[in-house]
C-alpha positions in Angstrom: -2.5 -42.2 -29.8 -5.4 -39.7 -30.0 -7.5 -39.3 -26.9 -10.8 -37.4 -26.6 -11.6 -36.1 -23.1 -15.1 -34.7 -22.5 -15.6 -32.4 -19.6 -18.0 -32.9 -16.7 -21.3 -34.3 -17.9 -24.1 -32.4 -16.0 -27.4 -34.1 -15.8 -29.7 -35.2 -18.7 -28.8 -32.1 -20.6 -25.1 -33.2 -20.7 -26.0 -36.8 -21.5 -28.2 -35.7 -24.4 -25.6 -33.3 -25.7 -23.0 -36.0 -25.7 -25.1 -38.7 -27.3 -26.3 -36.3 -30.0 -22.9 -35.1 -31.0 -20.4 -37.8 -30.2 -20.6 -39.5 -33.7 -19.8 -36.2 -35.5 -17.0 -35.5 -33.1 -15.6 -39.0 -33.7 -15.9 -38.6 -37.4 -14.1 -35.2 -37.4 -11.3 -35.9 -34.8 -10.8 -39.6 -35.1 -10.0 -40.4 -31.4 -8.6 -43.8 -30.5 -10.0 -43.6 -27.0 -12.8 -41.6 -25.4 -12.8 -40.6 -21.7 -15.6 -38.7 -19.9 -15.8 -37.1 -16.5 -19.2 -38.4 -15.2 -19.3 -37.2 -11.6 -22.3 -34.9 -12.2 -24.1 -37.1 -14.7 -27.0 -38.1 -12.3 -28.7 -34.7 -12.2 -25.5 -33.2 -10.8 -24.9 -35.8 -8.1 -22.8 -38.8 -9.0 -23.5 -41.5 -11.5 -25.9 -44.4 -11.8 -25.4 -47.8 -13.5 -28.0 -46.9 -16.2 -26.1 -43.7 -17.0 -22.8 -45.6 -17.0 -24.1 -48.2 -19.5 -25.5 -45.4 -21.7 -22.0 -43.9 -21.9 -20.4 -47.2 -22.7 -23.0 -47.9 -25.4 -22.3 -44.4 -26.9 -18.6 -45.4 -27.3 -17.0 -44.1 -24.1 -14.0 -46.2 -22.9 -13.4 -44.8 -19.4 -15.3 -42.6 -16.9 -13.6 -40.5 -14.3 -15.2 -39.0 -11.3 -14.6 -36.2 -8.6 -15.9 -34.8 -5.4 -19.5 -36.0 -6.1 -18.3 -39.6 -6.8 -20.5 -40.9 -4.0 -23.4 -38.5 -4.6 -25.4 -41.5 -5.8 -25.0 -44.5 -3.6 -25.8 -46.9 -6.4 -22.2 -46.6 -7.5 -21.2 -48.9 -4.6 -23.1 -51.7 -6.4 -21.2 -51.6 -9.7 -18.0 -49.7 -9.5 -15.8 -52.7 -8.9 -16.7 -54.2 -12.3 -16.9 -50.9 -14.2 -14.5 -49.0 -16.4 -14.5 -46.2 -13.8 -11.7 -44.5 -12.0 -12.6 -42.5 -8.8 -10.2 -40.1 -7.2 -7.3 -42.2 -5.9 -6.8 -40.0 -2.9 -10.0 -41.0 -1.2 -8.9 -43.3 1.6 -10.2 -46.9 1.8 -12.9 -46.2 -0.9 -14.3 -48.9 -3.2 -13.1 -49.0 -6.8 -9.7 -47.9 -8.0 -8.1 -44.6 -8.6 -6.3 -45.5 -11.8 -6.6 -48.0 -14.7 -4.7 -48.9 -17.8 -6.4 -49.1 -21.2 -4.9 -51.1 -24.1 -5.4 -49.9 -27.6 -3.6 -51.4 -30.7 -0.6 -52.6 -28.7 -0.2 -49.4 -26.7 -1.2 -48.6 -23.1 -2.8 -45.6 -21.6 -2.7 -45.1 -17.8 -5.7 -43.0 -16.6 -5.4 -41.5 -13.1 -8.2 -39.5 -11.3 -7.3 -37.3 -8.4 -9.0 -34.6 -6.2 -7.4 -31.3 -5.3 -7.3 -30.2 -1.7 -7.4 -26.4 -1.8 -10.9 -25.2 -0.9 -12.1 -28.8 -1.0 -11.2 -31.5 1.5 -7.9 -31.3 3.4 -8.4 -34.9 4.6 -7.6 -36.2 1.2 -4.2 -37.8 0.6 -1.6 -35.6 -1.2 -2.4 -35.7 -4.9 1.1 -34.5 -6.0 3.3 -37.3 -4.5 0.5 -39.8 -4.9 0.2 -39.4 -8.6 4.0 -39.4 -9.0 4.1 -42.7 -7.2 1.4 -44.2 -9.3 3.1 -43.1 -12.5 6.4 -44.5 -11.5 5.0 -47.8 -10.3 2.7 -48.4 -13.3 4.7 -47.8 -16.5 2.6 -47.3 -19.6 3.2 -45.9 -23.1 1.1 -42.8 -22.2 -0.6 -41.4 -19.1 -3.5 -39.0 -18.5 -4.3 -37.3 -15.2 -7.8 -35.9 -14.6 -7.2 -33.5 -11.8 -10.6 -32.5 -10.3 -9.7 -29.4 -8.3 -11.1 -25.9 -7.4 -8.0 -23.7 -7.4 -6.4 -22.9 -10.7 -3.0 -22.4 -8.9 -3.2 -26.0 -7.6 -3.9 -27.3 -11.1 -1.1 -25.3 -12.7 1.3 -26.4 -10.0 0.4 -30.1 -10.5 0.9 -29.7 -14.3 4.4 -28.4 -13.8 5.2 -30.9 -11.0 4.3 -33.8 -13.4 5.7 -32.1 -16.5 7.8 -34.7 -18.4 6.4 -37.5 -16.3 2.7 -37.6 -17.3 1.7 -37.4 -21.0 -1.3 -35.1 -20.1 -2.7 -33.3 -17.1 -6.3 -32.1 -17.6 -8.3 -30.1 -15.1 -12.0 -30.6 -14.3 -14.5 -29.5 -11.7 -15.1 -25.7 -12.2 -17.3 -26.2 -15.3 -15.8 -23.2 -17.0 -13.3 -23.9 -19.8 -10.0 -22.2 -19.7 -8.1 -21.0 -22.8 -4.6 -22.3 -21.7 -4.4 -25.6 -23.6 -0.7 -25.9 -24.3 2.5 -28.0 -24.1 4.4 -27.5 -20.9 8.2 -27.0 -21.1 9.1 -30.7 -20.7 6.4 -31.9 -23.1 3.3 -32.6 -21.0 0.0 -31.6 -22.6 -2.0 -29.4 -20.2 -5.3 -27.5 -19.7 -6.4 -26.0 -16.4 -10.1 -26.9 -16.9 -11.9 -28.6 -19.8 -15.3 -27.1 -18.9 -18.6 -28.9 -18.6 -21.1 -30.6 -20.9 -24.6 -29.6 -20.1 -26.7 -26.5 -19.7 -25.3 -23.4 -21.4 -27.2 -20.6 -19.7 -27.4 -22.0 -16.1 -24.8 -21.2 -13.5 -22.3 -24.1 -13.7 -25.3 -26.3 -14.7 -27.8 -25.1 -12.2 -30.9 -23.0 -12.8 -29.8 -19.3 -12.6 -32.3 -18.1 -10.1 -31.5 -20.8 -7.5 -27.8 -19.7 -7.4 -28.5 -16.0 -7.7 -30.9 -16.2 -4.7 -28.3 -18.1 -2.8 -25.9 -15.2 -3.2 -28.5 -12.6 -2.4 -30.1 -14.2 0.6 -27.5 -16.5 2.1 -29.6 -19.6 2.1 -29.8 -22.6 -0.1 -32.5 -24.4 -2.0 -32.0 -27.7 -3.8 -30.2 -27.5 -7.1 -32.1 -28.1 -10.4 -30.5 -28.7 -13.7 -31.0 -25.7 -16.0 -33.2 -25.9 -19.1 -32.6 -24.4 -22.5 -29.5 -24.4 -24.8 -26.8 -26.9 -24.1 -23.0 -27.0 -24.5 -20.3 -29.6 -24.9 -16.7 -28.9 -23.9 -13.8 -31.3 -24.6 -10.2 -31.6 -25.7 -8.6 -33.8 -28.3 -5.0 -34.8 -27.6 -2.5 -36.4 -29.8 0.3 -37.9 -27.7 2.6 -38.6 -30.7 2.2 -35.2 -32.4 2.1 -33.4 -29.0 -1.0 -31.4 -29.7 -4.0 -30.5 -27.5 -7.1 -28.8 -29.0 -10.2 -27.4 -27.4 -13.6 -28.5 -28.7 -16.7 -26.4 -27.9 -20.2 -27.1 -29.3 -23.5 -25.4 -28.5 -27.1 -26.6 -29.2 -29.6 -24.4 -31.0 
């Protein structure tokens, strides 16, 4: 099974980059399934039903989320019937934290989880929680989108699930890492896929807004940066045990 995972879609810039290039990516890499992290799709804050339908129309099979899952309250109205997995370790939240996709007689279990380091200590433990989900929901293949801040927590989870999950992929920091590899027991791993959206902003936001925040210590509302765009993704082959980075830039 070949799975394309596209990193955090950030605002209209990310949506446009995805829809403009997805056909060529599909033609070149021939994925069986396409999964997208969409927690920043609505101008950096959550996802709307219109955006969700746009992703499905483009050919996406599943959308994962993260710490901005509830940034747009509209999600409450459609998450129950959508091909969306939100972080499983939110307590008593609507929707589900994992789902199984069927393709050509094979099953892929997709799990979404939030890290706790530098984020939200009130979340349930992602390590033991993911392990429990994997053991109680057998599938031919499994993919974990670990939405976390600390690289050490991501690497630790990769090794903790090595040999149990087919792939552990990190999201959230919006900066792609160069460590796509096969862990010792066979799990495909990458610390962060990166984001799909503005190229010259600061993790998607207009540069001056973030720079002034560091200089002056106060915050103004984020605005999606204009200009060139990027797409970051990985293509994984669970049978051949390969994981390859994909990086595209607009003119």
